[in-house]
C-alpha positions as CSV (number, residue, x, y, z in Angstrom):
1,M,-6.0,1.9,-32.2
2,D,-4.5,-1.2,-30.3
3,F,-2.4,0.8,-27.8
4,S,-1.2,-2.4,-26.0
5,T,0.4,-3.7,-29.2
6,A,1.9,-0.3,-30.1
7,R,3.5,-0.3,-26.5
8,K,4.9,-3.7,-27.0
9,N,6.3,-2.8,-30.5
10,M,7.9,0.3,-29.0
11,I,9.8,-1.8,-26.5
12,A,10.8,-4.3,-29.2
13,S,11.9,-1.9,-31.9
14,Q,12.9,1.2,-30.2
15,I,13.9,0.7,-26.6
16,R,15.7,-2.8,-26.6
17,P,17.8,-2.3,-29.7
18,N,19.2,0.9,-28.2
19,K,21.1,-0.4,-25.3
20,V,18.3,-0.5,-22.8
21,T,18.6,-3.8,-20.9
22,N,17.3,-2.9,-17.5
23,E,14.3,-5.4,-17.1
24,A,12.6,-3.6,-14.4
25,L,12.5,-0.4,-16.5
26,L,11.5,-2.2,-19.6
27,S,8.5,-3.6,-17.5
28,S,7.5,-0.4,-16.2
29,M,7.5,1.1,-19.7
30,A,5.4,-1.8,-20.9
31,D,2.9,-1.0,-18.3
32,A,2.7,2.8,-18.7
33,P,0.0,4.0,-20.9
34,R,2.0,6.8,-22.9
35,E,-1.2,7.7,-25.1
36,R,-3.0,8.9,-21.8
37,F,-0.2,11.5,-20.9
38,L,-0.7,13.1,-24.3
39,P,-3.4,15.6,-25.8
40,D,-6.0,13.7,-27.6
41,A,-4.8,14.8,-31.1
42,L,-1.5,13.0,-30.5
43,R,-2.7,9.8,-29.0
44,A,-2.6,8.0,-32.2
45,V,1.1,8.6,-32.6
46,A,1.8,8.0,-29.0
47,Y,4.5,5.3,-29.6
48,A,6.3,7.1,-32.4
49,D,10.1,7.6,-31.6
50,E,9.9,11.6,-31.4
51,D,9.3,14.3,-29.1
52,M,5.5,15.1,-28.5
53,K,4.5,18.8,-28.2
54,L,2.4,19.1,-24.8
55,N,2.0,22.8,-25.2
56,A,4.0,25.8,-26.5
57,E,6.8,25.4,-24.0
58,R,6.8,21.7,-23.0
59,S,7.4,18.4,-24.8
60,M,7.3,14.8,-23.9
61,M,10.7,13.3,-24.7
62,E,11.0,10.7,-27.3
63,P,10.8,7.1,-25.6
64,M,14.3,5.9,-26.7
65,V,16.1,8.9,-25.1
66,L,13.9,8.9,-22.0
67,A,14.6,5.2,-21.5
68,R,18.3,5.7,-21.9
69,L,18.2,8.5,-19.2
70,L,16.2,6.4,-16.7
71,Q,18.4,3.5,-17.2
72,E,21.5,5.5,-16.3
73,L,19.9,6.9,-13.2
74,A,19.9,3.2,-12.0
75,L,16.9,3.7,-9.5
76,T,16.4,1.4,-6.7
77,P,13.3,0.6,-4.7
78,G,14.2,2.8,-1.9
79,D,15.0,5.9,-3.9
80,A,13.5,9.4,-3.6
81,V,13.2,11.1,-6.9
82,L,12.8,14.6,-8.3
83,D,11.3,14.8,-11.8
84,I,11.9,18.3,-13.0
85,A,9.6,19.7,-15.9
86,S,7.6,16.7,-15.4
87,G,4.7,17.7,-17.8
88,T,1.8,15.5,-17.6
89,G,3.7,13.0,-15.5
90,Y,4.7,10.0,-18.0
91,A,8.2,9.7,-16.9
92,A,7.2,10.1,-13.3
93,A,4.6,7.3,-13.7
94,I,7.4,4.9,-15.0
95,M,9.8,5.8,-12.2
96,A,6.9,5.3,-9.6
97,R,7.4,1.6,-10.1
98,L,11.0,1.7,-9.6
99,A,11.5,4.0,-6.6
100,A,10.0,4.7,-3.3
101,A,8.7,8.2,-3.9
102,V,8.8,10.5,-7.0
103,F,8.0,14.3,-6.8
104,A,6.8,15.4,-10.1
105,Q,7.7,19.1,-10.6
106,E,5.9,21.0,-13.0
107,S,5.4,25.0,-13.3
108,D,2.6,24.9,-15.7
109,A,-0.7,24.8,-13.7
110,D,-2.7,23.0,-16.6
111,L,0.0,20.2,-17.1
112,Q,0.4,19.8,-13.3
113,G,-3.3,19.5,-13.0
114,R,-3.6,17.0,-15.6
115,A,-0.6,15.0,-14.2
116,G,-2.3,15.0,-10.8
117,E,-5.6,13.5,-12.4
118,L,-3.5,10.8,-14.1
119,F,-1.5,9.8,-11.0
120,G,-5.1,9.2,-9.3
121,E,-6.5,7.4,-12.1
122,L,-3.5,4.9,-12.4
123,A,-3.3,4.5,-8.6
124,L,0.2,5.9,-8.3
125,D,0.1,6.7,-4.6
126,N,3.9,7.2,-4.3
127,V,4.0,10.2,-6.8
128,V,3.5,13.7,-5.4
129,S,2.8,16.5,-7.8
130,V,4.5,19.7,-6.9
131,D,4.9,23.2,-8.5
132,G,7.5,26.0,-8.3
133,D,10.4,27.5,-10.2
134,L,12.0,24.6,-12.1
135,A,15.4,26.2,-12.2
136,A,15.4,26.3,-8.4
137,G,14.4,22.4,-8.0
138,C,12.4,21.6,-5.0
139,A,14.3,21.9,-1.7
140,E,11.1,21.2,0.5
141,H,11.5,17.4,0.0
142,A,15.2,17.3,-0.5
143,P,17.6,15.4,-0.5
144,Y,17.1,13.1,-3.5
145,N,18.7,9.9,-4.5
146,A,18.0,10.7,-8.2
147,I,16.9,13.7,-10.2
148,L,15.8,13.8,-13.8
149,I,15.5,17.1,-15.8
150,E,13.0,16.5,-18.8
151,G,14.5,18.6,-21.4
152,A,17.6,20.2,-22.4
153,V,19.4,22.8,-20.2
154,D,22.3,25.4,-20.8
155,A,23.6,24.5,-17.5
156,V,22.5,22.6,-14.2
157,P,22.1,25.2,-11.5
158,A,24.3,24.6,-8.4
159,G,21.1,24.9,-6.2
160,I,19.5,21.8,-7.7
161,L,22.8,19.8,-7.5
162,D,23.0,20.7,-3.7
163,Q,19.6,18.9,-3.5
164,L,21.3,15.4,-4.2
165,A,21.8,12.9,-1.2
166,D,25.3,11.5,-0.8
167,G,25.5,9.0,-3.6
168,G,22.9,10.7,-5.5
169,R,22.6,11.0,-9.3
170,L,21.2,13.7,-11.6
171,I,21.0,13.3,-15.4
172,A,20.2,16.0,-17.8
173,I,20.9,16.9,-21.4
174,V,23.3,19.9,-21.2
175,M,23.8,22.0,-24.3
176,E,27.5,22.5,-25.3
177,N,28.1,24.4,-28.6
178,G,24.6,23.7,-29.8
179,I,24.8,19.9,-29.2
180,G,22.8,18.3,-26.3
181,R,25.1,16.1,-24.2
182,V,23.4,13.5,-22.0
183,T,25.5,14.1,-18.7
184,L,25.2,12.1,-15.4
185,F,26.2,14.0,-12.3
186,R,27.0,11.9,-9.1
187,K,27.6,13.3,-5.5
188,D,29.9,11.5,-3.2
189,G,30.6,13.4,0.1
190,D,31.8,16.6,-1.0
191,H,32.9,15.6,-4.3
192,L,30.6,15.9,-7.6
193,S,31.6,14.0,-10.7
194,R,30.2,14.4,-14.2
195,R,30.3,12.0,-17.2
196,V,29.0,12.6,-20.7
197,I,27.3,9.5,-21.9
198,F,25.8,10.2,-25.4
199,D,24.3,13.1,-27.5
200,A,20.7,13.8,-27.8
201,N,18.6,16.3,-29.5
202,V,15.5,17.6,-27.4
203,P,13.8,20.9,-26.8
204,V,15.5,23.4,-24.5
205,L,13.7,24.1,-21.2
206,K,12.9,28.0,-21.3
207,A,13.4,28.0,-17.4
208,F,17.0,26.7,-17.9
209,Q,18.2,29.0,-20.6
210,N,21.4,30.8,-19.5
211,P,21.2,30.2,-15.9
212,E,24.0,31.2,-13.6
213,K,26.4,28.2,-14.4
214,F,27.7,25.6,-12.0
215,R,31.5,25.7,-11.8
216,F,33.7,22.7,-10.6
């Protein structure tokens, strides 16, 4: 299969028509070999616009939704980013070209191991693979200018929001009455704002089912 052509078609038919206009992001997605981050059995459909199962509990988000989330994060070259539930590292690989440092957090040892291999093979020297409780985030390397949660959550724990730097952004798909709402949080001093951007249907992360809810 010609993956290079499939990647170009993904950008042209799925990403650009769905309000993704950030050229740096589009360029990074055009360079990231999505097929290499998937199990062998799924490589032939790597560029289909749908979620891809990595294992029983983790999926790779469909390209269009991921692209919209990354665009809303508005990454800059100096940003430190936390990618929670990073799976095999596809989104982290995209963000590595847009930010200064990416911490790819994954609690599944097999997925984390594969991600580490791919970061090395692709010479992504600014991506660090970390483990730990996903719902706790990664305070060790905080604060972060941007945080991505790769999957739907019942709520965003306060402990993760506390890891944002001043001016930091967090984007997640928050479940409300059975509907996934793409929600952008922003921290400005002691104030935390949230804005719902669009709806998206992606698998719920088990680690974030019914956590203690953050209250404004």
